[in-house]
N, C-alpha and C positions, 0 to 999 in steps of 0.2 A: 510588729512596733515601728513607731515612725514619727517623724516632727511634721507639726502642720505649722504654714506660716500665721502671726496671729495679724491682723487688721490693726490692731491697736498702736498707734506712733508714739508710743512715749519709753524712755528710758532714762538711764542714769541715777543718783541719789536722790535727786528733787523729785522724782517719780515714784520712788521706795513706795508709799502709802497707796496710790494706784495699780501697780502689782501687785501688790499682796489680795486686794479686793480681785482682780482679774483671776489671779490664782492661789491657791492653798498653799503651794511653795514654788519659789523659782531658784534656779541656780544664774549668778553671774558673776564675772571677773572683773575683779578693781583693775584701773589701766595699769600697763605693763610697760616698765622703763626699756629700755635697750639692754639692760645686764639679763633680764629674763627671760627665758627661753620660751618656759613651759612652766603652766602655774595650773594647781588645781583650783575646781570652780567653787567658788564660796555657794552654801545653801540658804536662802531667806525662808523661813516659815513662823508662821503664827503658834504653831505645835512644836516647842523646843525638843518635845521627848522622841520624837525620830530620828530613824540614822542618816548620818550622814553620807552614807553610800546605798542607798536605796532611791529611787524615784519613783514614786507614784503616777499613776495613769492622771493625767491630766495636768503636770508639772507644767511651769513656764522655763523657757530658757531664753537667757538673752547673749547675743553674739555682736560684737562693737566691730570701730572699721579696724581693719589692719590685726585681726584674729582669725582663727579658725577652732572650732568645737570638738569635741569627739565623744562621743559615750562608749565607757567600754566596760560588758561583762562578763567576770571571771578572766578577766585580762585579756579578752579579745574585743579589738572594735568592731560597734554594729550600728553606730549612727557617725554621720559628719554633719557638719557645718562650715561653710567659709564663707558666707554672705551674711551681711551686718543687719541686726534683725532682729525680733519676735517668735520663738517657735514655740507651740504646745508638743506636750510627750504625751504619745496618743499609742497606748499597746494594742487597740484593735488597729491600726492602719498598718501598711507593707514598710518596712526600712525605708527609708528617703536619702538621700545625697544632695546637698546644696552645694557645688563645686565653687561658686564664686568665681573668683580672677584666676584661682589655682590649674582651673582648666579641666580638659579630660583625662590628664596625665594619674588624678586624686583617685579619679573613679576607677580608671584601671586598677590601682593599686589597691581601691576596694574590693574591687572580684576579685582579687586574688588572696589579699591576706585576711579581710572585713570577714568573719562567718556568725551566724545568728545564731539566737538559741530563744527558744520559745520557753522553753521552761514548763509545759503543759498549762500554758496561763497562768501560771503561780508567778510573785515575785522572785527576781533573779536574789542571790542572795550577796552580792557586793556588785553594785554599779558606780562608775564614778564619772566624772565629767570635767574634762583636761581642757585649756584652754592653751594653744599656739601664738606664737609673737608672728607674723608674717609679715612685719614691716622689716625695713631692710634694717641691717646689724654694721654699723658702722664703727671708723675707729679701730681696724686694728692693722696696728705698723708691723713690719717687717723688716727685716736686714739680713743680710748676707755676711755671717759671719767668715766664710771661707768665697770667694771668688767662682763666680759661674763663667761655664765655658759659651764662646759668643763667637761667631763665624760671620766677617766681614765679607760680603760678594758684591762687588760692584762689576755688572756684565758689560758695560762701556769701558771699560780701563783692561775689563780682562782681572781683577783684583780678587784674591782668597787669599784669606789669612784670618787663622786662630787665633783670637786674644780672650782674656779672663775679664768679667766685669764684677764689680762690686756696687749690688744692688740695695737700694731701702726704698721704702714708701708707704703706703697705705691702701688697704681693698678691704669692699664689702661686701657683705652675705647676705641670703636672706634663705628662710625654709619654705622650702615651694614644694615638699609634698611633706606635713605631717604625718601622715601611716608609715612612713618609709621611717621619719625622724624617732616617731612614740615606738618602733617595732624593732629598730636596729640602735638605737642611742638611750634615750631615756628610761622607758618601760613607765610600769605603773610607778612613779613619782610620787611620795607621800608629801609633799607640797608644790615646793620648786626645784625648774632644773635649770642653774645660771648658766651664762655664757662663761664664764672659767672654770666650768668644769670639762670644758671641749675645745676651748681657742688656743690652749698650749699645741693640742695633738692637730688643726688642723694650721696652724702657722707652720708649726713641722712639715706637712704632706703640702704644703702652698712652694713655702723656699726648694723642697726635695723636687718639684714639676717646673718648678722657676726656669730653668734649662731647656726643658721643653719648649715650652712657652716663649722662649726669646728666640730658639730655633726657628718658629714658624713667624716670627717676623725677618729675620734673615735672610729667610727663603726669599722673602716679597724684597730683598736687596736693602732694608732698614739698618741705618747706621746707628750708632750709640748713643748719639746726640738728638736720636730723634725721636727716642722711644719715652721721653720725658712729658712731664704730666698726665692728665685723664686719657688715657691711650684706650679706645673702644677696642682695636686689634689686639690688643695682648690680654685683656679681659677674654676677649673670643678664644685667642688659644689657650688661656687657662682653664677653660670651663671645659673644653676638650679634654686639657689633658689631666684634669679631677673629674673625669665626668665619672668613671669605675666605682673611686672612692668618696666622691661626694655626692654626685648626683645620683646616680644608681642606688646605691650603697645608704646615704642616709637621708638623701629629699634636699639636701643645701646646694646653693647652685652660686655662684660669683656676681653679683651684682658690676663692680666696678672695679678698677684698678687704676691709681696715682702713684706714677713714679718720678722719684726726685732722680737729676743727671747722672747716671753710672758713672761710678770711677775707675775711671783705664790706668792702668799704673802707667809711672814714667817709659818703663822700657817697652810695654806693647805701645805706647802713645810714639814712641821714636820710630818704632818697628809700623805702625800705619805711615806714619811720616816720608820714610823713607822708602816704601811700597808703593805709595802715591806717586812720588816725586819720580821712581823709578817707570811709572806707568806713565806717568807724563811725557817723560825724554823718548818713551818709545814710536812716540808718534813723530815722524821727521820732521815735521812743521812745526810742533812744539820748541823740539829740539833746537831749529835753526833759529824762533824765535828768543831761546834762552840763550844760545852762541852770540846771537846780532847783540842783545842787551848785553852779555859779560865784554864782547867787543868793543863798545860804546863805553864802557865803564872802564876801559881799558887803555882807550885812545885818551879819556879824561884824564888818569894817571899819567898817561904817557906825557900828556901836555905839562902836567903838573913835575915835570921829575926833576929833581935837584941836581941830577948829573945832566943835564940836557934832554931838552923833549925829543933829538934824534937819537938819544939811546934806548930811550922807552920806545920807542915804535920800531929800533931795528930788532928788543926784545921781545916786543910783541910779534912782531912778524917770521924769529926763528919760535916760538912757540906755536902759533899759527902752522908753518914750515912741517915742525915735527908733530902735530896732531895730527897730519893726512888729510882734514875733512875742512870744509869750509861752509857759510853761510848758506852759498848758493847751491854749492851739491845736496845739502838738507833740502833746503825747499823744490829742489828735483824730486828728490827721494819722496818728499810730502806728497808730490805732485801725483806719483806713481802708485801709492798706497791708496788716492783717491778715485783713482780712475777706476771705471766700469770694466767688467770683465771685457776680455778681448782688446782692448786697447794701449794695455802696459807697454807696448812696443814705441806708442805715440811718444811715451814721455820719457822711455828709454834713451834714445838718441845715442851719441856715440862719448868715448873716454878719451879725453887728453892726454898727452903722455906726465901731464904734472898732477892726473888725477881727475878732475874736475868732469863731468859727467855734464853734454852737453845737446841740444839740439840744432842750435841752428851753424850757421857757413864756419864763427870765429866760436874760438873756448872764452867763455861770463870769468876766467879767471885770470889766463896769462896772455890770452888775447892770439892763440897759436889758429894756422888755419886748420880747418877738417879736412884729413888725410884723403888723398883720392885713389883710385883704384884697388881698393878693397871689394872683396870677394861680397856678391849678394845671394843674399840667402830668401829661399820659399820651403815650405814645408812639403815637404814629398807625399804626404800622407790627404792631407787636405786641399792644401793648395793657396792656405794661405799665407799673407806676405807682410812683414814687417812695416810699417811705416820709414823707418830705416831698417834697409834692408841690409844695408852691411853688419847692422849691430841687434842681429835679433836675440830674442829674449834665449832662457834655458828650454825650456818647454812652450809649446805651441799651445797658445790662448783657446783656441776652437776644439781641440782634439786631444791636447795634452800630449803627443806626441814629441818626444826631447829631439832638439838640434841637433844634427851631427854634419859631420865634411858632405854628407849624402845628399844635402840639404841646399847644397851648393849650386849657384848656376854657375 
């Protein structure tokens, strides 16, 4: 038994009389709205005495766009068609598969689960035609009652932080394998199988797997404010996370996800800002820039000091002295951080008695002259000599050997 594609190009209610002339009986499906996932085919026949669950040899079957049709005998799938058109049911031909845009996966599912019966040439006792809605099922709203975990990872500043998010949005899905859906979900439905029978289950599983999907975005360094809108990366991650429960078990797949801006708690938001600020200031150049800006603000405030500008500048100098570091030192540290390997000694220079690190012959902070007569250093292992031989680094950048008194020349 099988389906033979008809060459007659008519369909719809307006062509009903033509179909009746072509076939003595035929099966059709009225248009399915987005609330209907599966419906039983309607038998149209001039003979009203026949059984609705018996398909006669030569009967016609009409399949519309966005539909997949299967024929079930005694509860087993024996025919499948996902291509729009008109077909003739022929008991003398081999079983056929019109996969349409469902692809080869539906063929493999048919080979696994579709069992054919010949009944010795007799008509089967129970035959049913079912139509599946293969269009995108839209407007599935979701929201997390409890926050889900999210890890912020920024490799550029070395930031790793675990926070929680409250998420909401809309996802869409579609039936991609009607055989799996029929076998594991709806079965021999009497009339219709509607989405409200399964949507609550899908939503619960979607939210339960949301943390896994978000973790995939976190691994790519994505921040919470970048997850909003129609996010194909999140859809891909959720398809992977739900593959076993949805695609492999029920024949359902996520099509798209539109996420509203995730809600970050005030506590976590403050934690993110503090961590970013700390990471920002770990860069000596950035810290120096912050200090210069602060000093400029302090100078303006000192100039407007009601007790006299001199008192204000004295207080600012005392604060700077107690801090033990100045902008020039920080900028020099920044140059050292940015220097290529093997050149760290070029920016180490010499340390003045006031605490400032210098390269020239005079201190950039207090103007003191560079001291003379300091011992010279040279690595006793590889022979590397610092740019400033009087002030070597702790370890040789060429071989890693520590500098000790044995390296003095």
